[in-house]
N, C-alpha and C positions, 0 to 999 in steps of 0.2 A: 334159028342158029346163027351162032358170032360170025362174025368173016372173019375172024382170026383164027386161024389153027389151034394154038396156042388155048385159047380159052374154051373149044369144047369139050375136053372135058371134064374141066371145072361147071362147065354152061351142064353136060349130062348127070351128072354128082348132084347139081343142088335140084333139076328138077327135078328125077327122081325122089331123093327127098322131102322134094314137099308133094311129092304127089302120094309117097308113104306116110307121112306129119298125117294129113288132112285126108286118108283116108278115100284117095278121090282114083277114079277106074280107067282103063288104060287099053284104048282100043286100038285094035290087030294092028292096023299101020303104024301105030306111034310105037307099040311093043318091041315091032320089027326094026326099029329106028332106032328103041335106045338099043338094042341090043349088038344094032350096028357098030355102035358109039362102045358101048362096052367092051367091043373085040378092041376095038384103038383104043384100048385106055386100060391097060391091066394094070396093075397097084393099084389104083384109085378105089376109095374107099368113099361110099355114101354114109353119115351120118344126120340120125335126125330126133325130135322127140314125141311121140305122136300127141296127138291134141289132147284137149283137156277133153 
């Protein structure tokens, strides 16, 4: 997690995009952490292109 609170939403969006792009799994603890971050980042958009 970035130490600056202002960077956390971008970090969460980019982390999620990376997971989605490459079809990576998410364990329950990571899913809980990402959901908690998402709740703080209303209006954030996750953009990705699936890998070929």
